Wavefront OBJ file of the C-alpha trace (Angstrom):
o trace
v 14.274 51.503 85.934
v 12.828 48.551 87.830
v 9.118 48.380 88.584
v 8.066 48.684 92.247
v 7.248 44.936 92.278
v 10.724 44.116 90.965
v 12.300 46.277 93.691
v 10.284 44.507 96.398
v 11.077 41.070 94.957
v 14.780 41.937 94.897
v 14.517 42.826 98.621
v 12.664 39.586 99.440
v 15.234 37.519 97.497
v 18.120 39.278 99.271
v 16.505 38.759 102.655
v 15.827 35.066 102.134
v 19.301 34.607 100.628
v 20.995 36.241 103.617
v 22.503 39.008 101.441
v 22.189 41.825 103.965
v 24.220 44.290 101.888
v 21.571 43.873 99.167
v 18.845 44.241 101.820
v 20.346 47.596 102.822
v 20.683 48.648 99.171
v 16.952 47.977 98.691
v 16.041 50.863 101.020
v 16.339 54.629 100.891
v 18.674 56.090 103.511
v 15.638 57.597 105.262
v 13.350 54.558 104.873
v 10.971 53.666 107.681
v 9.957 50.122 108.710
v 6.764 50.072 110.756
v 4.329 47.531 112.106
v 0.676 47.935 112.945
v 0.352 48.302 116.704
v -1.288 45.239 118.232
v -1.321 43.125 121.360
v 0.960 40.604 119.626
v 3.524 42.477 117.521
v 5.710 40.525 115.108
v 8.745 42.571 116.114
v 9.791 44.942 118.912
v 8.249 48.311 118.082
v 8.394 51.845 119.432
v 5.213 53.554 120.613
v 4.712 54.989 117.121
v 4.993 51.561 115.456
v 8.543 52.058 114.197
v 10.665 48.905 114.031
v 13.665 50.532 112.325
v 14.456 53.889 110.701
v 16.995 54.149 107.878
v 18.574 51.611 105.527
v 21.440 50.762 107.905
v 19.076 50.206 110.860
v 16.783 48.022 108.739
v 19.782 45.942 107.677
v 20.950 45.584 111.294
v 17.454 44.556 112.373
v 17.229 41.818 109.748
v 20.783 40.568 110.348
v 19.871 39.995 114.002
v 16.339 38.680 113.414
v 17.264 36.257 110.639
v 20.200 34.811 112.572
v 17.548 33.121 114.743
v 15.029 32.094 112.057
v 14.869 29.361 109.456
v 11.585 29.403 107.582
v 10.115 29.284 104.114
v 8.246 32.263 102.690
v 5.535 32.239 100.061
v 4.193 35.375 98.421
v 0.548 34.273 98.236
v -0.593 37.436 96.476
v 0.988 40.674 95.264
v -0.731 43.824 94.076
v 1.062 46.807 92.563
v -0.688 50.153 92.312
v 1.529 52.990 91.178
v 4.436 53.179 93.620
v 2.714 50.935 96.200
v 3.191 47.167 96.440
v 1.109 45.045 98.815
v 2.086 41.437 99.580
v 0.205 38.703 101.405
v 2.998 36.507 102.755
v 2.833 33.085 104.382
v 5.784 31.939 106.498
v 6.158 28.286 107.479
v 8.761 26.468 109.546
v 10.715 27.535 112.636
v 9.936 29.646 114.573
v 6.319 29.325 113.346
v 4.378 26.280 114.605
v 1.594 26.952 112.095
v 1.536 28.976 108.868
v 1.966 32.650 109.719
v 0.064 35.092 107.490
v 1.108 38.709 107.208
v 0.438 41.646 104.914
v 3.186 44.049 103.869
v 2.854 47.390 102.155
v 5.886 48.898 100.447
v 6.208 52.385 98.951
v 8.866 52.493 96.242
v 10.376 55.578 94.569
v 13.490 55.893 92.404
v 14.252 52.168 92.589
v 14.344 51.862 96.401
v 11.863 51.209 99.190
v 10.988 54.345 101.159
v 8.571 52.744 103.604
v 7.566 49.237 104.600
v 4.624 48.504 106.874
v 3.676 45.076 108.195
v 0.573 43.701 109.842
v -0.754 40.295 110.806
v -3.987 38.766 112.022
l 1 2 3 4 5 6 7 8 9 10 11 12 13 14 15 16 17 18 19 20 21 22 23 24 25 26 27 28 29 30 31 32 33 34 35 36 37 38 39 40 41 42 43 44 45 46 47 48 49 50 51 52 53 54 55 56 57 58 59 60 61 62 63 64 65 66 67 68 69 70 71 72 73 74 75 76 77 78 79 80 81 82 83 84 85 86 87 88 89 90 91 92 93 94 95 96 97 98 99 100 101 102 103 104 105 106 107 108 109 110 111 112 113 114 115 116 117 118 119 120 121
């Protein structure tokens, strides 16, 4: 079985490679993608912070979002603690005029991501 960090890295690689079937396969059917509520959200969010619910909805979100973006992504730091993986990511290039820092927390069980939560400064 893959470690939680390996599962997250497989998702990141699929996302950056445009392999949206592999993006969907990275998530549990009931997975939840949330963002910290702020005045400047990264993505459209519901009142409860939900960006997308379920593997198919997460795939659809990324297919739409990444059709409009071309940027580079660096994992500046990654910490794994049990089933939790936390990444500090830095995105550069369009649509970001300056380096964009964000923190992502993933909860991984049985080889798939069950929740993903993002936040930025």
